[in-house]
N, C-alpha and C positions, 0 to 999 in steps of 0.2 A: 239542372237537367241538361244545360249546354255542356258542363264538364263531363257528365256522364257519357254524352254522345261523342265527345272528343276522344274519351278514353276507349270507348268502344271501336272508334274508327281507327286508332292507332295500329292495332293488330293487323289490319287489313291494308296497311300502307306498304307500297312496292318497295321492299328493301334492296332491290336490284336497280332502282332508279339510276340512270346513267349521270344525270345532272347532279344529283345529290353525291354521287361517288367521286365525280370529278371535283366538286366543291370540297368535299371532305379531304381529298388528296392535296389540293392547293393549299388549304388552311393547316395541313399537317406539318409538323416540324421534321426537317430532315435529319436523317441518322447521323450521329457524330461519334467519332471514335478518339480515344486517346491511348497511346502506348507508353508504359512505363518499363523500367529495367535498369539494372547496373550498367555502368559504362562498359562499351565493347559487346554487348549482348545482341547487337544488330537491330536496335529500334528504327533506326532511320531507314534501314533496308526494307524491313517488314512493313513499316508505315507506308513507304512509297508503293510498295506492291499492293498493299490493301487499298490505297487511294485509287490506283489503276484499275483494280479489280471492280470497285464499287462505285467508280466514277464520281469520287469525292475530291475536294481540294486538299492537297497535301501541304500542311503548315509546319515548318521548322525554321528555327532561327536564321541559319545561314542562308536557307532557300528564300525566306522573306527579305533579308538584306540584299541579297543580290537581285531580286526582283524589283524591290524598290529603287535601287540604283539605276537599273536598265530603264524603268519607266520614268526617271528623272523627276520624281515627286519631291516635295519639300524635305521630307525624311531621308530620301535617297540621296539628295545633294549634300545633306548634313553628314550622312554616313561616308560618302565619297571624300568629303573634305577632311574627316578625321582619319580615314585610312590612309590619304596622301600624306598626312602629316606624321604617320607612323603611331598613331594613337588607337587605343581600344574603344569600340562603340559602348557607350554607358549601357548597362542593363536596363535602366529606366526607358531609354529611346528603343531598345529592342523590345521590351514588353509592350510598349505603345503600339509598335508596329505590327506585333502579332495580334493584339486585341483589335487594332484596325482592320486587319485582314479577316478575322473571325466575324466582324460585323459588316463585311462587304456584301453586295447583292448576290454575287455568285455562290458565296457559302451559305447565304439564307436559302438558296434553291438546292444546291447539291450537297450540302454538309461538308464536313471536314474530317481529316485524320490528323491529330496533333501528337507530336512527340517532341522530346528534350525539355519537358516540362514536368515538374518543377526543375529550377536550375540549382546547381551545386552551390553557387555564390548566393550570399545573403546580404549583399551589399544595399541592394534596393529594397527587396521584400524577404522576409523570413520564409521558410518553406511552408510552414502552416498557413501563412497568409497568401502565398502562391497557390496553394491547393484550394483554399476557400475562394480566391479569385476566379479560378477556372471554374469551379463547381457551382457558382453562384451567376454564372453567364446566362444571358438569354438563351443562347444556344449551348447549353451545357452537354458534356459528353454523355451519350446514351450506353455506350459499350466501353468498358475498361479492359484493357489487355495488359498483362503483366508477364514479362519474360523472366524466367528463372535460369540460372547458370551457376555452377560451383565457382568460387573465388579462384582457385588455381587455375582451371581451364581458362577463365577470362584473362588473367595475368599472362598466361602462355600465348593466348590469341592476340592480345594487344601488342606484346613484345615482339610478335613476329610479323607485324604489320610493316609495310614500307610503302613509301609515297614517291610518285613520280613528279619531281619538281616542276616540269614544264606543263603538265595537264592537270596535275593536283590528284590524280586518281589514285586510290588506295588499293594495294595487293596484299592478300593473304600470303602466309608462309607456303601454303600448298600450291601457290602460283609461280612464286618466283625462286624458291630454294631447290637447287638442283637434286639434292638428296631426297627430298620428299616427292619431287615429280618423277624422278627415275623409278623409285620404289613403287609407286603407284602404277607407272606405266608397265614395269615388270608384272606386277600382280594382274593388271588388266590383260595383257598378252597371255599369261598362263590361263586365266579364265576363258579368254576367246578361243585358245587352242583346244580346250577340253569340250567346249560346248558348241562352238560354231561349226558350220559345215565347210567343206573345202572351197566352194564357190565364194563364200562370203570372206575366207580368209585370204583368197587372191585378191579380192577387191580392196581389202583393207591394206595389204602389202603394197599395191599399186598407190594408194592414197599416201601411204607413209613414204613412198619413194618420190613422190611429188612434193611434199612437204619438207623433206630433208635438205632439198637445195637452198631456198632463202630463208624460208620460214623460221627455222631454229636460230639463224644468224641473227635475224631482226629481233627475236624475242631475247636472246642474250645480251645483244646491244642495249635493249630498252631496259633490261633488268638491271644491267651494270650501272645504270644511272639512278637507280632507286635509293633514296635516302630514308633514315629512320627519324621520325619526329620526336622532340623531347618529350611529349606526353606518352610516348609509347615506350620509353624506357622501362625496364622491368620495376625499379623502385618507384618510379612516378605512376605507373599503373596500379601498384599496390596502394599508394597513398590515396588515389582517386576512389578506388573501391572502398576503402575504409571510411574517407569522408563521405560517401553516399550512405554507408551503413550507419554512421553515427548521425548525421544530419537528416537525410531524406527518408530512410527506411522507417523509422518510428512512425511519423505522421502518416507515411503512405499506408502502412499495415493497419492503422486505424481506418483509413478511408476505405481500403479493401474489405476490412471486416465489416463495415457498416454497409457496404454495396450489396444490392440484390444478387444473389448468386447466379440468376438467369442472365444478368448482364455483365458478368465477371468471367473473363477467359484467361487462364494462366497456362503458358505454353512452356515446352523445354527448349531453352536457347542454346543447348549443347550441340544441336544439329547445325547443319548449314542453313543459311536464311531461306533458300528455296524450298528445302525440306520443311523447315518450320511453317512456312506459308502453305505448302501443298497439303501438309498433315492436319493443318487446324483451319482451312478455310471453310470447311462444311460447318464450323461451329460458329462462324461469324453470323450475326443476325443483322440484317440491313434491308432496305428497301431499294429494289432495282429500279433505276429511272428509265422509263419507256421513252427514251428521247434520241430522235433521228434527225439529222440535217441532210438535205440533199438540194442540189442545185440544178434545175432544168431549165433549158432555154426554149420556151414555147411562146408564141404570140397568142394563141387562143387558150381561153381558160378550160374549154372542153377537152382539148388535147392535153393540157396540164393535168387535169383531173383523171384521165384514162391512163396517163403515164405514172402518176403517182399512186393510184389506187392499186396498182399491181407491184408496187416497190416495198420490199421488206415487209411482207405480211406479218400481222400480229400473231395470227394462228390460222389453220386451215379454214376456209370458208369465211374469214374476216378479213375485210379490206379497210384501207383508210376511207374516211368520210370527210365530208365538208363540214366545217365548224359553223357556229351560228355567226361568225364575223363574215363569211362568204369571201368575197374578194377584197374587203376592206382591211387595211392595215390596222392590227390591234394597237400597235404601239402609238401610231398617230391619232387613233381614236381616243385613246386614254389622254392624250395631250390636247384634245380638244378640237382635231381636225379630222375631216373625212377625206381620206387619201386612198386611192385604189393601190392594191399591192402589185408588185412587179413578179411575174412568174419566175425570173432569176433568182429571187429571194424566197424560195418556198421551204418551209420546214414543218415536220410533223411532230406532234406532242400529244401523248396518250391516244394515238390512233387517229387523230384529226389533223387536217391541213390548215395551215395559217400561211398567208402570204403577205410578206413584209414589203414595204415600199422602198427601203434603200438599205445600203450596207450598214448604217449606223443604227437603223432600227433592228435589223437583224442581230446586230451585235447585243444590243440591249435585250432583245427578247431571248437570246441563247443564254445570256447570263443568268437572267432569272425572269422566266415568263409569268410567274405568279401575279404581280401586280397588275398586269394587262388583262387577266383572265378572270380574276375573282369578280363576283357580283358586287355592284349592279351592272358590270360591263357585260355585253356591248350595249351602251347608251349613246344614241347619236347626240352630238353636241347641240345645245340650244343657244343660239346668240341672239341677244337683244339690242336693238339700238334705240336709244331714249333721246329725243330732241324736244326742243321748245324754245321759248324766248329767254333772254338774260334773267337771272335771278328767279327762275320759275320752280327751282328745286331739283333740277336735273341730276346733280351729283348726289343729293340725299337719296332720291329714288333708286339711282344706280346701286348705291351702297346697300339699301334694303334688299333689293333684288338679289344682288350677289350674295348677301349673307343668308337668305332664305334658301336660295337654290344652290349654294356652295359654288360659286362662280367667281370669275375675276372681273374687276372693273377696267 
């Protein structure tokens, strides 16, 4: 009878319960992407734009190495020492840093966009082993993006790349080659003369006169310093593509064939990276993070609430609301202390206000708010003091209480 009553009660449960919806979101897995493609298809550019669009963490080998060196971690110091000695960073170390980044708190909340995997080299792990490693992660990729482009066009694109030795920035042939730039400029001018009105033409002529003074000279001087990297030589570009087709493509095609077509996106890489992103961003499936930070300097909580309640409305007629934590800092409460928040460190998440107590607490909360909001929080900490004469069993009782109530002695 009890089971029947429960079954009958379920259809009348409020499916729009706010607390259940918030709990479901906090327990959900963040959306993760991985971008595949031959060398030179623009994987890194597309992945970076995708990470910016969906507020994910961009993960790529060179970016991870640079970040670890800047942070001065153990891996970063090791990489810096190897680079100062003129040595290459071992693939085993790079893989460990990438996996460590994927397991970081911010990735656990925001998700990631991974590219540059699997690696062409198989010194540390074979390509099938690399694919298996990624697909068996706790936060495995949800959406697979494969960029396709003809071999000939890729070879021409890579052989036309030039690098600025000072800044390390890469320029395409359309940016530095005078023949290509002049041709495009002439075509653009012809189209403008046919389509645009006289007023617009006059404004463009004035702008061109202003730029003709120092702008082209600076551009020519900077382009004269550009160099071609060894890997961008035509014969080396052809070798890289052949290696990719021989080693990476067979196991990768098997992975893509087994993937659910709803979460597999194949794009045309023959276009410019901006066009590739714009033409395919509607197909990207991901969850948008309703996450907003704001800093308001008020002394009274009522003034803070009035100010924040009208800031960046979720939708018409919907405003921010107080959370169950009220004025208490969620981070401090999770750590076992009741600390009132400082209005200087106010943040909104899922349309509710949370007031943190310090800059460090704000940083922890913005990296990953989930641990501080999931049930049973907010639970006020209970602190027990056990006292008695020597050898009365104080330590034993403390350990039992801590074990039963998941506390610390």
